N, C-alpha and C positions, 0 to 999 in steps of 0.2 A: 340571511344569516351567514356570518363569516367567522372564521377563526382569526383572532388578532392576539399575538403573543400567547398562544395557547388557550385564550379565553373566547367563548362564544359571544358574539355581538349580534344583536337583532336590529334590523333597520326597518323603519316605516316604509321605505320605498320597495321593500321586498314582499309586501303583503300580497297574498293570493287567496281567493275564496277556498274554503275547504272543498275537496272534490266530491264529497258525498253529502246528501241532505239527510239529516237525522230527524225523523218526525216524532218518535216516541221512545221513551226510556222506561223500562221496568226494572226494579231492583228489589232484591230480598236480602235482608241482613239477618244473619244468625249471630247475635252478639255474644262475644266471649272476651274477657280481658286480654288474653294473650293470643287467641286464635279465632278471630272473627272471620266468618266466611261471608262473602258477598257474591251473589249471583246477579248478573246484569244481562238484560236482553235489549238490543238496540235495533230498531226498525230503520233500515237505511236504504237509500236510493242513489245510484251513481248519477252525478250531474250530467256527465256526457258519456253515455254507454258506448259511443263509437270511439272513444279515446280512453281505454281502460287505464286506471292508475292504481298504484299500491294504496292500501288502507293503512295509515299510520295512526296509532293510538298512543296517547301519553300514559306513562305509568312509572311511578317511582321505584327505587331499588327495593323498598320494603314490601312490594306487592308480589306475592308468590302466585304464579299462574297454575291453576289446577286443571282447567279444561277450556277448550275453545271449539265452538262449532259454528258452521254457517248453514242455515236452514236445516239444522239438526245433524249435520255430518261434520266430522272432524276433518279438516284439510290435511293434505300431505305435510308432514313436518318440514319438508324442504321449502315450503312456501311460507313458513312462519319463522320470523327471526326476532330476537330480543337484544336490545342494546341497553345502556344504563337507564335511560328514562323514556324509552319508546318500545312499542311492540308493533311489528310490521307484518301485514298479511299481503303477500304478493298479488298483483293484479290477476295473475293466472288462476288464482284460487277463488276469484270473486265472480259471481254471475253478473250479467249485463242488465239485470232487472232488479226490482226491489228484493231485499233479502233480510233475514234476521240473523244478526251476529249475537251469539250468547257466550259469555265467559263466566267462569267461577274462579275466585281468587281467595287467598287467605292473607290477613294482615294482623299485626300485633299492636293494638292500641296502647297497651301499657308501656311499650318501648318508645312511643312517640313523644319525646320531650320537646320537639320543635313546635308542637301544637299547630301543625298544618295537616289537614285531612281529619281523620277520626282519631280521637285520643281520649284519655281518661283524666278527669279532674276530680280528685277526692271521691272516687267511686262512681262518678257520673260520666257516661259516654256523651261526648259532644263533638262538634265539627267546626272547622274553620277552613273554607275552601277558596276564598279570595286571597291572592290572585290565582295561584296554581296549586291549591291544596287538594283538589278533587283527584288528581292523578296519584295521590298517596292512598286512595281508597280503592280504585279499580282502574282498569284500562279504558280510556275514553278520549274523544277529541276535546281536550281540555282547553278551550279557547272561547272567548265571549261571543263570537259570531255564530257558533253552533248552538241552536236553541231547540228545545224539545219539551213536550209535556212529560211529566214524571208521575209514575205510579210506584209507591214505595211500601214494602211490607217489612215490618220489624218483628223479629222473634226474640223474646227475652223474658225472663221472670221478674224484671224490674217493674215497678208499679206504673211509671209514667213513660210512654213511648210516643215521641213527637217527630213529625217531619213537615215538609212544606205542604201548602194547599189546604184542602178540606179533609176531615176524617171520613172515611168511607167504609170502615170495618173495624170492629173492636171485639176481641174475645180474650179468654185467659191466655196470657203469654204471647199475644199477637195484636198488632195494630196495623191498619192499612190507611195510607194517605194518598190522595190524588191531587195534583196541581194541574188545573186545566189550562193555565197560561204558559205558553212556551218560555223556557228560560235557559240560560247557559249554565254550565256545571258549577261555576263559581258561586251561584246563588243557591246551591243545594245545602240543606241542613238536616241534621238528625240529632236528637237529644233523647237520652234514656237514663232514668235515675229515680231516686227517692225524692220527690219534689211535692210541694204544695202550691196551690194557685190562689192568688188574689184576683177575684173575677168581677167583671162588670159587663156592660154591653153598650153599644152605640148604634143609634138608628140613623142611617144615611138619609140624605135629602130625598132620595127616591123611595124611602120607606123600608129598606131592608134592615133587618136586625143583625148586627155583627157581635158575636161572642168575643169578649176580650179577656185574656189571662196573662198575668205576670207570674211566672213560675220561679220559685225560690226554694232554698233548702228549708226543712222544718226548723222553726224558730226564728226565721227571718221575715215572716209574713207581715209583722207590724212595721217593717221598714220599707215596704213596697207600695204603700198607698200613694205617695207623691208621684211615683213613676206612672201609676195608672191615671191619675189626674192629668198628667202631662200628655199622655197618649190621647186621651179624649179631647183635650184642647187642640192637639195637633190635627186630629181628624176633622174637627169642626173648622179650623182655620184653613185647611187645604181646600175644603169645599167652598168656603166663603171667598177666599182670595184668588185661588187658581182654578176653581171649578172641578177639582179632582175628587172623585168618590172612590171609596175602597171597594174592592172587587172580589173578595172571598167571604165565606161565612164565618171565619174565625181569624183572629189575629193573636198570635202568641209571642210573648217575650220571655226569655230565659236568662237568669243571672248566673254567670259562671265565674269561679274564682281565678282560674288559670286561663288567661286570654291575652294574646299578643297585642290586640288592638283595643280600641275603646268599645266598639260595637260593630255589628254586621247586619246588613239589611236583607238577609235571605227572605225569599218570598213567603210571607205569612208566618214566618218563624224567625224573628229577630233574636240573635244571640248577643248578649251584652256582658261586658266586664262588670262584675258585681258592684264595683265602685260607682258605676253609672246607673244603678238601679236602687240600691239600698241607702236609705237616708232616714235619720231621726234627729231631732234637735240636739240630742246628747252626743251623737257620733258624727254628724255631717255639718259642714260650714255653709254659710250663705252661698259661697262660690260653688260648693258641691251641688246644692239645690239648683242653682241656675244652670250648671253644666248638665245635670240630669235632664232638666226640662229641654235644653237645647239639643242634646244628643238623641233623646227619645224622638223629638220632632225630626231631626235630621234623618234618622233611619226610617221613620215612617214616610217621610217625603220621598225617599228613594223608591217607594212603591211605584211611582210614576216616572221620576227622573233617575233612572238607574235599573229598574226592573222591567216595567212595561216597555220602556225605551232604554236599551242598554248601549254599551259602546262596542263598536265593531272590532276593535283590537285594543291592547293595553296602552298603545300610544295615545289613544283618545280618552284616557282616564279622567282628564280634567273636564270632559263633557258632562259626565254624571256627577263628579265630585264638586267641581266649581259651582255648577248650577244648584246642587243641593245645599252646599254651604251658604250660598246666597239666599236661598229660601229659608234656611233655619235662622240666618241673621235677621231677615225680615220678620220672622215669627217672634224672635226674642224682642226685637224692637217694638212690636205691637203688644207683647205681654208685659214689658217693663219700660224702661226709659230709652227712647230712640236715640237721644243725644249721647247718653252714657254708653250705650251699646256701640255706637259708631266710634267713639273714642277708644273704647276697649279693643275693638277690632283693629283699629289702626295701630295701637300699641303692640298687639300681637303680631301684626304684619311686619312692623319695623323690627321687632326683636328677633323674629325667626326668618321671615322671608327675605327682607332686605339683607340680612346677614348671609343668607343662602345665595342670593343674587350677586353679592360682592365677593364671593370666595370660590374655592376650587370645585364646589358642588353645584355651581350655577347651571341651570337648564331652563328651557322655555316651558310654559304650561303644557304644551304638547311637544315632547322631545321627539327627535327623529331617530334615536338609537338608544339601546340600553343593554347591559349585561344581565342584570338581575332586576326584574320588575318590582320586587318588594322594596327596593331602594328608592323608588319614585313615588312613594306615598308621602309626599313632602308638602311643606308650606307653599311652595310654588304651584303645585297642582291643585291644592285645596284652596288656600286663602287668596293667592293671586288669581287663581281661576275665578273665584267669586268676585274679586275686584273688577276683572275684565267684564263680567256680566253686568255689574253695577254701572260701568261706563256705558255699555250698550244701552241699558235702560235710560241713562241720563241723556244720551244722544238722540234716542228715538221718542222719548217721552213715555208717560204712563200708558196712554192709549196704544201707542205703537208697540210697546212691550207686551201688552195683553193680547193684541192681535197676533203678534209673532208667536207667543207661547201657545195660544189656541191652535194656530196652524201647525206648530211643532207636534203637539199631541195628536192632532187629527192625521197628519201626514205620516208620522213615524211610529205610531203605536204598533208594537210587535216587532220593531226593527232593531238592528244593531247599527247605530248611527255614527257619524263622524263629525268633526268640527266643520267641515265643508257643508254638511247637511244642516247643521245648526245655523251657520251664517246665511245660507241660502234662504232659510225660512224668514230671517229678518229682512233680507233684501226683497223677497217677494211680498212680505206683509207691509213694508214701509216705503219701498222704492229707493232705498239708499244703496249706494255702491260701497261694500265693506272690504274691498280688496286691500286697501291700506290698513284698515283696522285689524285685519287678520294677523299683522305682524305682532300684535300683543300675544298671540298664541304660539308663534313660531320663533320669536326672538327672545333670548335670555337677557337678563340684566335689568337694572332699575334706571330709567331715564333720569338724567340730571337736567333740571329746568332752571334757567336763570331769568330773573325778571329785572328790567330797568324801567325807570319812570322819566317822563319828560312833561313838564308843566308849562303851558303857554297861556298867560293871562290875556284877556281881551275885553273890550267894552261890552260886547254882547254876551260875555261869559267865557270862562276859560276852557281850555282843552287839555285833558290828561291823556297822554299816549303811553300805553304799556307795551314794551317790546320784550318778547320771550325768545329765548334760545334753548333748543333742546339738544342733548347729546347723551348717548348711551355708551358707557365704556366697554371695551372688549371683554368677552367672557370665553372660557375654554371652548374652542371649536368655532367661535363666532367673533371675528374681528371687526367686520363692517356692520354697522347698525343704521339702516336708513331711518328717516323721520317716521314717527308714529302719529296717529290721531290722538290728541290729548285734549280732553274736555277740562277747561280751567274755569271753575266757578269763582266769580269775582263780585264783591260788593264794595261800595264806597261810603265812608263815614266822614261827616263834616267835622270841622275843628271843635264844635260844641258837643260832639258825641252823638249827634243824630245821624241816622242813615240817610244819605242823599241819593243813593242809587241802589235799588234792590238787586238781589243776586242775578247775575247774568252769566250764562255759560258761554265762554269763548272757545271756539273749536279750532285748535291749532293743528295744522297739517304739514307745516314746512319746518325746516331746520331753524329758521329765524322768521318771526312774524310779529306784526304790530297791530294793536287795536286801540281805537280812539274813543274817548268819552267827551262829548261836547256839552256846552251850555252850563258849565259848572260855575257857581258863584264864588267859590274859594277853593283853594287846593285841598282835596280830601286826603284822608288816610286810606290806603288800599287794604281791603280784607281779601287775601288771595287764597286760592285753593280751598274754598269753603266746602265743608262736608268731606274733605279729602277726596275731591272729585276725580282724582287719578292717582294711581300708585307711583308717584315720582318723588324725587328729592328736590325741593324748591330752595333756591338760593336767591336772596334779595338783600340789598343794602338796607339794614334796619337797625337803628340804635335802640338802646334799652328803654329810653323814654317813650319811643313809639310803641314798642312791645307792651309796655305798661299801659299805654293808652288803649291799645286793642284789648288787653285783658280786662280793662274796666268797661269798655263801651261796645265791643263787637256784639252784634245780635246773633251771629252764627255760633252755636255752642262749640263746635269743633275748632273754629278759628280762634275763639276766645281761649280755649284750653291750650291751643298750639302756641299762642302768644306767651302764656305763662310758662309753657314748657321750654320755649326758646330762651326766655329770661333765665330760667333755672340752669339750662345747659350753658348759657353764656357765663354765668357765675361759676359753675362747677368746672368747666374746661379751663377758665382762667386760674382758679384756685389750684387745679391739678398741675399747672405749670408755674406755681409759685407766685401768682398775682392775686389781687383782691379786687373784686368788682361785683359785690352782691347787694349793694345798698338799694338799688331799684327793685330787685326781686323781693327782698325782705319787706320793703314797704308795700309792694303790691300784694304780697301774701297777707299782710295785716288787713288790707281792705277786703280781701276775699273772705277771711275769717269772720269779719264783721258783717258780711252781706247775707242777711237772713232771708232774702228773697230767692237766693240761688238754691237749686236742688242740692240736698245734702250729698247725694252720690257724686254730683259734679264737683262739689267743693272737695270731697275726699280725693278725687282724681287729681285735682290741682294741688292738694297738699302733699301727695305722695311724690317725693323727689324722683327724677329720672334715675333708673338703675345704673349700676356701674358698667354693665355691658354697653348700655346706650351711650354713656359718656365716652367710653373707649372708642365706640364707632364714630362719634362726632370728631374726636381728636384725630383718629386715623384718616377720616375723610378730609381733614384740613392739612394732612401731611405730617402730623406729629406722631411719634411713636408713643403709644399709651404706656403709662407706668401704673400697673394695677394697684400697687400700694399707695401711690400718691392719689389716685382716684378715690380709693376707699377713704383715705384720710380727709380729702376735700369734701366728700359727701357727708361724712360724720360731722365735720366741723360746721357745715352750713346748716344741717339739721339742728345742731345745738344752738347756733346763733338765732335761728328762727324761734326756738323755744324760749330762749332767754329774752329776746326782744318782745315777744307777744305772750308772755307767761299768763298774764291776767285774762286776755282774750281766750287763749287756748283752755285755760282752766275752766272758765265759764262755759265754753262750748262743750267741753267734755261732760259737764254736769247736765247741760240742757239736752244733749243728744241721748241721754239714757232712755232706753225703750222699756216701758212698763208693760206688765201683763204677760200672758203666755207667749212663748216663741211662735212667730209666724214667718215663713220664708218668703213672704210677699215683697214686692219691690220697695214699698214705702218703709217698712221696718228694716229691711236689709240696707237701704240707703242711710238711715240714721246710724245703724251699727258701723257701717263702713267709715262714716265721717268720725265717729267717736274713736274707732280703732286707729285711724290715721292721726288723730290728735294724741292718742296715747303713745304712739310710736315716737312722736316728737317730745312729749313731756317726760318720757322715761329717760331721755338723755340727761335730764337735770334733776329729777326728783328721787334718784337712787332706786327707782323701781317700786316705790311704795304703792302707787296706784295699780300697777300691773299685778303685784302680789295680791292686793285686795280683790281685784277683778277676777283673777284666776280662782280664788277661793269661793266667790259668791256667784259666779256666772252659772246660769242654768242651760247654757248652750255651748256647742263646740266652737262656734264662730268667735265668741269672746274669749274662750279659754285659749285657743290657738293664738289669737292676737296678743294676749297677755304673755303667753309663754315665749313667743317670738321676740317680743320687746325685752324680756328678761335675758334670754340667751344672747342677744346682741350686746348686752352689757356684761357678759361673762357670768351671769347668774342663772337661776332657774333650775338648779339640780333637784331641789326638793319637789318642785312642780313636775319635773320630768318623771321622777320616781312615782309620784302620785298618779299620773296619767297611765304609766305602765302598769301599776298594780291594779288599777280600775279596769283597764281594757286589754289585759294580756291575751284574752281569748278572742278579741275582735280584730280580725286581720286588717280591716280598712283603717281603723284608728291607729293600729300599730304601724301601718305604712306611713301615716303622718308622723308618727313618733320617730321613725328611722330617718325620714326626709328632713325634718326640721332641724335636727342637730348639726349636721355638716353645713346646711344652708345658712343658719343663723349664727354659726360659730365665729369667733374672731379668726380672721384669715390664717394666721400663723398656726392655728390649732385644727383647722378644718380637715386636712387630709388624715391626720392622726386620729381624730375622732371617728372619721369614716372607717379607717382601718380597724379600730377597736370594735366598732359596731359590727363590722363584717365577720368578726370572730365569735359573735353570739350564736347560741344554738337556735334562737328564733329568727336568725337571718336566713330565711328560706329563699336562697338566691335563685333557685330554679323557678320560682314564681315570678312572672314578669313584673307584677306590681311592686313587689318587695325589692327586686333588683333595680327597677327604675327609680324607686323612692330613694335609695341610698346613693346610687351614682348620680342621679339627677339632682339630688340635694347638694352634692359636692360641686357639680358643674355650675349650679346656680349661684354659688358663692364665688364671684368673679375673681377676687384677689386670692381666695383660697385655692381654687383650681389652678390658677396661674401663679402659684407660689414660686418664688425665685429659686428655691432649692429643688424644684421639679417633683416634689412629693405628690402633688395632685395628679400630674401626668402619669407617674409611675403606678399609683394606686389604680387609676382608671385602666391603664394598659393591662395590669395584672388580671383584673376582673373581666375585661373584654376577652382576653385569651382563655379564661376559664369558661366563660359563657358560650363562646363561639361554637365549640363542638356540640353543645347541648341545644342551643336555640340561636341559630345564626341571625334570624330576623332581629332579635332584641340586641344582639351584639353590634350588628351593623348600625342600627338606629342610634344606639348610645355612643357610637364612635364619633358622632357629629360634635361632641364636646370639644374636639380638637379643630373644629372647622376654621377658626380664626387664628391659628397658631402663627401664621407668617407675619402678622402685623406687630408682633412684640419685639423686644430688644434681642440682640444676638444670643445672649446667654439663655434666655427662655426658649428662643427658637431652637437652639441646639438640644436642649433637654426634651422639648416636645417632639422634635424630629427623631431623637433616639427612641422615644417611646413608640412612635408610629412605625419606625423601621423594625422594632422588636416584634410588633404585632404582625407586620407584613412578612417577616421571615419565618413565622411559625409553620411547622409541618401541618398539612391538611387543613389550612385555613379555608373557610367557606368562601364561595364566590360572592356571597352577600357582603361580608366584611372586607374581603380582598378588594372589591371594586371601590368601596368607600375610602379605604385607607390609601390605596394606590393613587387615587385622584387627589387626596390631600397632600401626599408626599410630593406629587408632581408639581404642586403649586409653589413649592419652595425651591425648585430647581431652575 
């Protein structure tokens, strides 16, 4: 740890084990909204009694120390010192043998607007301790490699009192919980409030019965059933696919309205943002249902990949998160469409992580330094971390992957592990040397992969040679990027559309490398990077006719979709620069619309045009300064031409894809709705909004109502429908979040910032609630041309609210500041306005270290 320009920077190289072993933690909470008292007893043993060291405990400014004793005796006050975020007991006051350290503190949960530690959400006590929230509850070695069993007593007159582990005592006004599995403090959880449970049970494969509860506020129980179904599916899947059985007598989930994250995997007591638990057809969309299913699974899977095996330090965050994201992606693929899921994951990776890799916030999945760990809960750590594991699985095969995972669970159960531990398991299980592969964890940036083809005809058959070149551009702090191991999945398609060579994974290890395919009867068309086999940007000389051929004939769903996406981007980037080249794409879309054999969800993905941010990224990568207004106009014009050209086909498809009967959130019905809604978005460009108005009025589910409303708002209409939605759901916070988000997101760009500003002045804009704040500011930043308005209004509005949020909730302010991440790629006038907004934030008095780190890195990118 060092001080740089007055800021504390932590380095991976500085890691040292904690000098004391903590075997057991006992805590008693006397809950009070403004004066909660916490008594903590820590059973500790010096690691090296012959070399006494000071005992340093973490503790935030809001923690008031009432007493401290060692083996029942108060140490000399000269041996106890307090700094802003630590409490130190000098080595001279500590015995050389095992001892009991006891503290009593007082905290004020009602004043905790940052929602780190113990806080109150609408009268309910709850906690969030990852990454460093526990230090706002009591003094403790708040680091992931310090693991202990926990015994927790909660005193309160609230009816439901929950903590980690198993219940071991219950009486009037008191509950006791014991977690027998050692865990770090970031996995601690406590909830107390007026709650009701939706309950069920699960019998493990060894015959143990586990009680399951989803706890919600009274009146919300009818919207928690899908979450319970998802939990049971997750438990069964983890047993079947990974051999992992649940290990406590009870599993609790609690829905919380005020929560900085999506959810948290605390051992046996998962705390969830209510938007990821509560769902009904009238209030939640198909996307909401799928997201609930995936996140329930993600947090449950953490029980083994994150809890039973945790990370040694926060630099290893991608070890638990990347692996668990990969597992939840596998789960969703098995529950729904594997092809569609893969495409959706790639879309998310490109829109968030590629953007991160190409800007001032670039960092490797395992960074080697940070100022504020909360700023590293990023797409690189999560989604790219998952892609790295997917590559490992592809390289070692399904059997090798299973052997490695079994060894990982056997070898490291109960450990705080590292990336080195993880890779060593694969080396030992498969015999592979992963020294070069490790660069995926340590090097930032997205590799650029260039492919060239050479065809040599011969009497005995032709030879196709593919030559690949890899290069990774410099990123902040990393200028030189040696070659990485890149698995490139390739297939060959003959001139008649038949596959002549099944998928083959080429293992690239050099900066430039060639691979030959022999004995070919005719020159094939190459289907490259099938399944998106590596998170790279692939460049190859490909004309629109060949892209259209691949869209029509490729047997790999991702590669087929990618061909259509490239066709669309080719047309859109040309149009954004004043050219016209969309004939091949519009014709190819017509064939896709008419292809009744294709999965409706896949067809929907192909009909949804690339977003404006994606178009800007493509232009910027080609060395062109993107014009947000020209991009918006080009996208609107292409959508209109598709609708005009294929009006009859689209109209027929809209009618055919109607889903009859009661709403079901299953994959089949959701796929039909997604295709119908994609068609509606196109038809609304030319029908005056008639279909959308009708659909909004008759729809019996939120999926179709939101699709209709979005289509109307994009045409400058929909005010009547907005009012109707508000009147019907004014008391439903989750629907109103959608209501706030959709208006700036779907507004004509010139009006977006003003609409956001007007909404921010409403009494029901509860900006201290993270969901509501994210809805409005996220809705504006999702409107590419609106956020990047030439007059700077989008930048100014966002800066105003980041400055207001930062003193209240620094985590949320820092995360939302990433709206400015790409500011340097635009024209000088926009850059000047964006820089002015960033500098205004940076110069604010008392700016949090969370937001300061993010903004300073973005400002530095423009210098």
